Phi, psi and omega in degrees: 000147182284160175251160176289130180285348182265305186252347178085010179293138180216211181277150179226137179271148180204191182228136172254137182242130179279179179297327178273011176067027170279129186254137177229141177286147177211174183235132173263116182258138178287147178278093186251133182240146171276121187227139171279123187240139174265119180219129179058036178080359178239163178255135178231156175258115184238156171268116186230137177283157184291335176296318178291323177296315185290325184278351176087018177287344182229140175253126181288146174275145181261000000 
């Protein structure tokens, strides 16, 4: 799975527990989008997590 090119957020492993406390491994995946970004006067296509998009760390290219 891809990582965020801005903050480096990626996949994290964890455990899900049922009501009877049976544990199974699972993966938490970051919500990563391919976005055209304007940086240094040029447009690039980056993988960016939605947290970075929402907080304004990245400006979308028009």
